TORSETI-345174 format. One record per residue (C-alpha): residue number from 1; x, y, z. Coordinates in Angstrom, 3 decimals, decimal comma, always signed. Last residue first. Layout:
BEGIN
> NUM | X | Y | Z
...
! end
This chain:
BEGIN
> 341 | +83,962 | +2,469 | -32,046
> 340 | +85,507 | +5,247 | -34,078
> 339 | +85,728 | +4,104 | -37,286
> 338 | +81,331 | +3,375 | -36,498
> 337 | +81,505 | +7,127 | -35,368
> 336 | +83,155 | +8,424 | -38,421
> 335 | +80,950 | +7,031 | -40,727
> 334 | +77,793 | +7,673 | -38,746
> 333 | +78,908 | +11,462 | -38,900
> 332 | +80,530 | +10,960 | -42,961
> 331 | +76,593 | +9,554 | -43,567
> 330 | +74,816 | +12,366 | -41,274
> 329 | +77,066 | +14,942 | -43,417
> 328 | +76,154 | +13,498 | -47,051
> 327 | +72,655 | +14,186 | -45,903
> 326 | +72,731 | +17,230 | -44,781
> 325 | +74,428 | +18,454 | -48,063
> 324 | +71,930 | +17,047 | -50,089
> 323 | +69,219 | +18,274 | -48,065
> 322 | +70,684 | +21,580 | -48,288
> 321 | +71,070 | +21,396 | -52,225
> 320 | +67,077 | +20,620 | -51,957
> 319 | +66,170 | +23,565 | -49,875
> 318 | +68,068 | +25,421 | -52,582
> 317 | +65,686 | +23,817 | -55,450
> 316 | +62,618 | +24,647 | -53,233
> 315 | +63,661 | +28,120 | -52,826
> 314 | +63,701 | +28,307 | -56,792
> 313 | +65,081 | +31,887 | -58,380
> 312 | +68,649 | +31,848 | -57,039
> 311 | +69,660 | +28,616 | -57,232
> 310 | +67,561 | +27,767 | -60,464
> 309 | +69,134 | +30,676 | -61,916
> 308 | +72,425 | +29,441 | -61,289
> 307 | +71,601 | +25,897 | -62,492
> 306 | +70,289 | +27,662 | -66,124
> 305 | +73,254 | +29,802 | -66,553
> 304 | +75,805 | +27,213 | -67,257
> 303 | +75,179 | +26,109 | -70,571
> 302 | +74,115 | +29,546 | -71,889
> 301 | +77,707 | +30,383 | -70,811
> 300 | +78,548 | +28,848 | -74,234
> 299 | +76,607 | +31,113 | -76,728
> 298 | +77,635 | +34,066 | -74,149
> 297 | +81,673 | +33,271 | -74,951
> 296 | +81,060 | +32,983 | -78,604
> 295 | +79,426 | +36,360 | -78,818
> 294 | +82,071 | +38,272 | -76,726
> 293 | +84,969 | +36,392 | -78,654
> 292 | +83,254 | +37,408 | -82,091
> 291 | +82,599 | +41,124 | -81,071
> 290 | +86,564 | +41,102 | -79,736
> 289 | +87,225 | +40,982 | -83,676
> 288 | +85,157 | +38,819 | -86,466
> 287 | +87,141 | +35,688 | -86,716
> 286 | +84,849 | +33,233 | -85,593
> 285 | +86,226 | +29,691 | -84,412
> 284 | +87,056 | +26,517 | -86,190
> 283 | +86,583 | +27,509 | -89,102
> 282 | +83,521 | +28,461 | -91,634
> 281 | +83,620 | +29,360 | -95,190
> 280 | +84,851 | +33,033 | -96,455
> 279 | +83,529 | +36,447 | -94,978
> 278 | +83,288 | +37,882 | -98,105
> 277 | +80,465 | +37,399 | -99,324
> 276 | +79,047 | +39,399 | -96,208
> 275 | +75,368 | +38,943 | -95,930
> 274 | +76,152 | +35,379 | -93,851
> 273 | +78,856 | +37,172 | -91,651
> 272 | +75,708 | +39,438 | -89,885
> 271 | +73,378 | +36,651 | -89,715
> 270 | +76,245 | +34,598 | -87,940
> 269 | +77,146 | +37,613 | -85,573
> 268 | +73,250 | +38,045 | -84,824
> 267 | +72,552 | +34,420 | -84,341
> 266 | +75,864 | +34,467 | -81,589
> 265 | +74,796 | +38,030 | -80,090
> 264 | +71,397 | +36,670 | -79,669
> 263 | +72,396 | +33,109 | -78,031
> 262 | +73,107 | +34,476 | -74,336
> 261 | +70,239 | +36,913 | -74,087
> 260 | +67,781 | +34,858 | -75,266
> 259 | +68,839 | +31,532 | -73,644
> 258 | +68,915 | +34,143 | -70,326
> 257 | +65,457 | +34,940 | -70,984
> 256 | +63,813 | +31,634 | -71,598
> 255 | +65,577 | +30,545 | -68,113
> 254 | +64,153 | +33,884 | -66,691
> 253 | +60,524 | +32,919 | -67,930
> 252 | +61,350 | +29,076 | -66,417
> 251 | +62,013 | +30,650 | -62,851
> 250 | +58,986 | +33,367 | -62,843
> 249 | +56,522 | +30,800 | -63,504
> 248 | +57,526 | +28,506 | -61,310
> 247 | +57,165 | +31,236 | -58,567
> 246 | +54,317 | +32,802 | -59,737
> 245 | +52,559 | +29,134 | -59,600
> 244 | +53,913 | +28,235 | -56,483
> 243 | +52,522 | +31,571 | -54,960
> 242 | +48,993 | +30,775 | -56,423
> 241 | +49,035 | +27,499 | -55,152
> 240 | +49,996 | +28,434 | -51,555
> 239 | +47,095 | +31,049 | -52,164
> 238 | +44,505 | +28,534 | -52,811
> 237 | +42,567 | +28,852 | -56,050
> 236 | +39,679 | +30,940 | -56,438
> 235 | +40,873 | +33,614 | -58,244
> 234 | +42,827 | +32,300 | -61,268
> 233 | +40,870 | +34,041 | -63,859
> 232 | +41,888 | +37,332 | -62,297
> 231 | +42,319 | +39,046 | -65,446
> 230 | +45,731 | +39,751 | -65,133
> 229 | +46,789 | +36,117 | -64,536
> 228 | +45,518 | +35,007 | -68,106
> 227 | +46,710 | +38,026 | -69,402
> 226 | +50,200 | +36,899 | -68,200
> 225 | +49,455 | +33,203 | -69,011
> 224 | +48,565 | +34,371 | -72,647
> 223 | +51,650 | +36,840 | -73,114
> 222 | +54,052 | +33,581 | -71,289
> 221 | +52,922 | +31,027 | -74,142
> 220 | +52,854 | +33,862 | -77,087
> 219 | +56,435 | +34,734 | -76,036
> 218 | +57,730 | +30,869 | -75,878
> 217 | +56,525 | +29,925 | -79,181
> 216 | +57,941 | +33,547 | -81,071
> 215 | +61,303 | +32,276 | -78,723
> 214 | +60,986 | +28,956 | -79,950
> 213 | +60,443 | +29,973 | -83,800
> 212 | +62,838 | +32,731 | -83,770
> 211 | +65,933 | +30,577 | -82,467
> 210 | +66,110 | +26,495 | -83,705
> 209 | +63,935 | +26,773 | -86,090
> 208 | +64,620 | +29,905 | -88,247
> 207 | +68,297 | +30,934 | -87,182
> 206 | +68,889 | +27,158 | -88,385
> 205 | +67,158 | +27,606 | -91,742
> 204 | +68,657 | +31,001 | -92,648
> 203 | +72,052 | +29,722 | -91,348
> 202 | +71,577 | +26,629 | -93,533
> 201 | +70,451 | +28,200 | -96,515
> 200 | +73,202 | +30,954 | -96,279
> 199 | +75,967 | +28,771 | -95,762
> 198 | +74,775 | +26,679 | -98,482
> 197 | +74,832 | +29,667 | -100,716
> 196 | +78,458 | +30,916 | -99,546
> 195 | +79,415 | +27,660 | -100,857
> 194 | +82,473 | +25,738 | -98,691
> 193 | +79,943 | +24,776 | -95,746
> 192 | +81,301 | +23,803 | -92,397
> 191 | +85,005 | +23,930 | -92,501
> 190 | +86,893 | +22,629 | -89,825
> 189 | +90,374 | +23,960 | -91,025
> 188 | +91,224 | +26,867 | -89,199
> 187 | +95,392 | +27,468 | -89,978
> 186 | +94,867 | +30,956 | -91,184
> 185 | +94,962 | +30,472 | -94,346
> 184 | +92,369 | +28,238 | -94,794
> 183 | +91,681 | +26,912 | -98,375
> 182 | +95,340 | +26,118 | -99,305
> 181 | +96,054 | +24,721 | -96,010
> 180 | +93,209 | +22,076 | -97,204
> 179 | +89,867 | +22,009 | -95,986
> 178 | +88,660 | +19,644 | -93,166
> 177 | +84,694 | +18,690 | -93,787
> 176 | +81,053 | +19,661 | -92,913
> 175 | +78,865 | +18,736 | -95,726
> 174 | +76,999 | +15,394 | -93,563
> 173 | +77,522 | +15,808 | -89,972
> 172 | +76,550 | +19,588 | -90,481
> 171 | +74,022 | +19,127 | -92,987
> 170 | +72,434 | +16,641 | -90,270
> 169 | +72,359 | +18,946 | -87,407
> 168 | +69,098 | +20,581 | -88,002
> 167 | +67,633 | +17,089 | -88,577
> 166 | +68,962 | +16,177 | -85,337
> 165 | +67,359 | +18,992 | -83,542
> 164 | +64,032 | +18,063 | -85,555
> 163 | +64,503 | +14,232 | -83,864
> 162 | +65,909 | +15,507 | -80,611
> 161 | +62,430 | +16,872 | -79,204
> 160 | +60,950 | +13,288 | -79,833
> 159 | +62,953 | +12,543 | -76,320
> 158 | +61,471 | +14,700 | -74,214
> 157 | +58,077 | +14,336 | -75,690
> 156 | +58,230 | +10,725 | -74,849
> 155 | +59,411 | +11,837 | -71,163
> 154 | +56,831 | +14,148 | -70,990
> 153 | +54,164 | +11,251 | -71,834
> 152 | +55,199 | +8,892 | -69,317
> 151 | +55,335 | +11,276 | -66,341
> 150 | +51,923 | +12,434 | -67,043
> 149 | +51,690 | +16,177 | -68,186
> 148 | +48,777 | +15,625 | -70,420
> 147 | +46,071 | +14,791 | -67,924
> 146 | +46,998 | +16,930 | -65,567
> 145 | +47,425 | +19,689 | -67,892
> 144 | +44,108 | +19,236 | -69,079
> 143 | +42,888 | +20,086 | -65,835
> 142 | +45,198 | +22,620 | -65,266
> 141 | +44,172 | +24,918 | -68,087
> 140 | +45,586 | +28,549 | -67,616
> 139 | +48,449 | +27,604 | -65,001
> 138 | +49,487 | +24,362 | -65,860
> 137 | +48,410 | +24,758 | -69,601
> 136 | +50,941 | +28,199 | -69,452
> 135 | +53,571 | +26,395 | -68,098
> 134 | +53,820 | +23,569 | -70,327
> 133 | +53,815 | +25,790 | -73,262
> 132 | +56,734 | +27,916 | -71,284
> 131 | +58,468 | +24,612 | -70,844
> 130 | +58,197 | +23,191 | -74,185
> 129 | +59,625 | +26,263 | -75,865
> 128 | +62,560 | +25,638 | -73,423
> 127 | +62,901 | +22,163 | -74,821
> 126 | +62,928 | +22,981 | -78,402
> 125 | +65,604 | +25,490 | -77,440
> 124 | +67,699 | +23,152 | -75,909
> 123 | +67,326 | +20,480 | -78,366
> 122 | +68,242 | +22,935 | -80,970
> 121 | +71,536 | +23,626 | -79,013
> 120 | +72,046 | +20,238 | -78,518
> 119 | +71,829 | +19,183 | -82,151
> 118 | +73,903 | +22,381 | -83,926
> 117 | +76,965 | +21,530 | -81,220
> 116 | +76,849 | +17,820 | -81,554
> 115 | +76,700 | +17,852 | -85,367
> 114 | +79,579 | +20,006 | -85,494
> 113 | +81,878 | +17,748 | -82,918
> 112 | +80,900 | +14,440 | -85,540
> 111 | +81,685 | +16,188 | -88,404
> 110 | +85,452 | +17,921 | -87,431
> 109 | +85,552 | +14,591 | -85,056
> 108 | +85,160 | +12,715 | -88,470
> 107 | +87,508 | +14,833 | -90,304
> 106 | +90,493 | +14,848 | -87,711
> 105 | +91,170 | +16,004 | -84,720
> 104 | +94,062 | +18,357 | -85,053
> 103 | +91,832 | +21,403 | -86,373
> 102 | +94,060 | +24,561 | -86,178
> 101 | +94,711 | +27,622 | -84,326
> 100 | +96,361 | +25,366 | -81,330
> 99 | +94,347 | +27,590 | -78,762
> 98 | +91,533 | +28,244 | -81,090
> 97 | +91,354 | +24,176 | -81,866
> 96 | +91,801 | +23,444 | -78,258
> 95 | +88,865 | +25,637 | -77,075
> 94 | +86,599 | +23,858 | -79,664
> 93 | +87,735 | +19,987 | -78,988
> 92 | +87,295 | +21,111 | -75,007
> 91 | +84,177 | +22,487 | -75,884
> 90 | +81,794 | +19,409 | -77,439
> 89 | +81,349 | +17,836 | -73,913
> 88 | +79,998 | +20,533 | -72,825
> 87 | +76,886 | +20,123 | -75,340
> 86 | +76,131 | +16,891 | -74,139
> 85 | +76,193 | +18,535 | -70,594
> 84 | +73,734 | +20,993 | -72,174
> 83 | +71,329 | +18,928 | -73,350
> 82 | +71,387 | +16,564 | -70,204
> 81 | +70,537 | +19,511 | -68,431
> 80 | +67,424 | +20,313 | -70,859
> 79 | +66,377 | +16,689 | -70,445
> 78 | +66,617 | +17,290 | -66,749
> 77 | +64,276 | +20,137 | -66,842
> 76 | +62,033 | +18,592 | -68,942
> 75 | +61,567 | +15,849 | -66,219
> 74 | +61,152 | +18,172 | -63,497
> 73 | +58,343 | +20,000 | -65,375
> 72 | +56,346 | +16,750 | -66,073
> 71 | +57,206 | +16,394 | -62,125
> 70 | +55,717 | +19,454 | -61,175
> 69 | +52,637 | +18,533 | -63,681
> 68 | +52,707 | +15,195 | -61,959
> 67 | +52,982 | +16,282 | -58,115
> 66 | +50,217 | +19,493 | -58,251
> 65 | +47,813 | +16,362 | -59,688
> 64 | +48,549 | +14,098 | -56,895
> 63 | +50,505 | +10,911 | -57,696
> 62 | +49,977 | +7,226 | -57,446
> 61 | +52,582 | +4,360 | -57,059
> 60 | +50,671 | +3,412 | -53,846
> 59 | +54,260 | +4,329 | -51,712
> 58 | +53,444 | +8,164 | -53,198
> 57 | +55,458 | +9,704 | -55,915
> 56 | +56,978 | +13,064 | -55,253
> 55 | +59,760 | +11,417 | -53,912
> 54 | +61,183 | +9,458 | -56,886
> 53 | +60,713 | +12,707 | -58,486
> 52 | +62,466 | +15,011 | -56,070
> 51 | +65,783 | +12,801 | -56,294
> 50 | +65,775 | +13,077 | -59,964
> 49 | +65,362 | +16,633 | -59,997
> 48 | +68,571 | +16,932 | -57,510
> 47 | +70,890 | +14,435 | -59,321
> 46 | +70,106 | +16,408 | -62,422
> 45 | +70,499 | +19,495 | -61,018
> 44 | +73,676 | +18,804 | -59,040
> 43 | +74,720 | +16,847 | -62,672
> 42 | +74,265 | +20,361 | -64,365
> 41 | +75,925 | +22,779 | -62,095
> 40 | +79,443 | +20,620 | -61,918
> 39 | +79,474 | +19,853 | -65,648
> 38 | +78,270 | +23,514 | -65,964
> 37 | +80,346 | +25,362 | -63,717
> 36 | +83,712 | +23,136 | -64,545
> 35 | +83,158 | +23,839 | -68,453
> 34 | +82,302 | +27,405 | -68,014
> 33 | +85,671 | +28,062 | -66,291
> 32 | +87,511 | +26,048 | -68,393
> 31 | +86,259 | +27,552 | -71,633
> 30 | +86,918 | +31,103 | -69,958
> 29 | +90,508 | +30,610 | -69,582
> 28 | +90,719 | +28,682 | -72,923
> 27 | +89,052 | +31,403 | -74,644
> 26 | +91,517 | +34,116 | -73,175
> 25 | +95,195 | +32,688 | -74,061
> 24 | +94,453 | +31,958 | -77,795
> 23 | +92,023 | +33,959 | -78,729
> 22 | +94,047 | +37,266 | -77,591
> 21 | +96,812 | +35,709 | -79,325
> 20 | +94,613 | +35,559 | -82,417
> 19 | +93,454 | +38,994 | -81,844
> 18 | +96,624 | +40,411 | -82,489
> 17 | +97,753 | +37,885 | -85,442
> 16 | +94,725 | +39,062 | -87,446
> 15 | +95,701 | +42,508 | -86,460
> 14 | +93,759 | +45,264 | -88,543
> 13 | +91,300 | +45,973 | -85,383
> 12 | +88,206 | +48,402 | -87,249
> 11 | +85,386 | +46,529 | -84,981
> 10 | +83,748 | +44,954 | -87,784
> 9 | +87,351 | +43,285 | -89,100
> 8 | +90,221 | +44,907 | -90,853
> 7 | +92,358 | +43,069 | -93,018
> 6 | +89,752 | +40,909 | -94,857
> 5 | +89,596 | +37,340 | -94,681
> 4 | +87,489 | +37,220 | -91,815
> 3 | +86,098 | +33,757 | -90,278
> 2 | +82,513 | +32,021 | -89,222
> 1 | +81,795 | +29,293 | -86,684
! end
């Protein structure tokens, strides 16, 4: 995250102390809200999807074609929630450093938190791209999807996605360090790269690998789905299957749109600062005025968007939530009845 050493920022603000005061108050409040909503939402998503997967497997151990591809999608969604939960675990450290205007957790935690932040955000992007490809195959080539998207295969792919994601995070683990007070006049001491050239190289690689490439993959996949549906090649399928495929595709498309909208300001700010040689090394938070606070908020809010979209877009997901609450209510009533007896 990048800081500004000049007296004026991109938005014309001239008071660094004023921006710092706003960050110290506003960021902890927003981060607390995001942490609460994110942990609650993703925990519920993982419970529902894991329970749904158990219910779709027949007693004989075999599953229908629709349940196999649906289970594959659920596994990827569980992996996405796991990545977001792990990303949320780094949020309290960042919040504390912004509130205190320094990095109090030492060199090791500076490296670890930065590594997890980069790795988890990259894993989320790769998982979304894999979801888009799976939707394309499920809609356009369902027979091939049935053969490929077995639970074992999808689980293996979800795990393998963390290898390139971890590779993108390794430079953070290796090169981040806690700077000296002389290097950090504003007290933000968790640096990423002390060389502007190194910042430029890593920033561009991360942008292309963890944002642009997944986004292009997603666009191509959904473009193929759109063309397929428009050409009417799906004629002959049952109307129920068509409605289900359309609804799942819409939900996944909204997840991708939310990812793009949430992360675009952050990547845009990063690329802008990389062009500016006076931006200095990276600190505990971006320091380029109000837009930096907005970009950070959008990036962190991406971790809570997925559960909200599940509830808004998926009737089946809403039914699963009601099923859980009704089941808990029944258990409570049984417990009260036994206690009264």
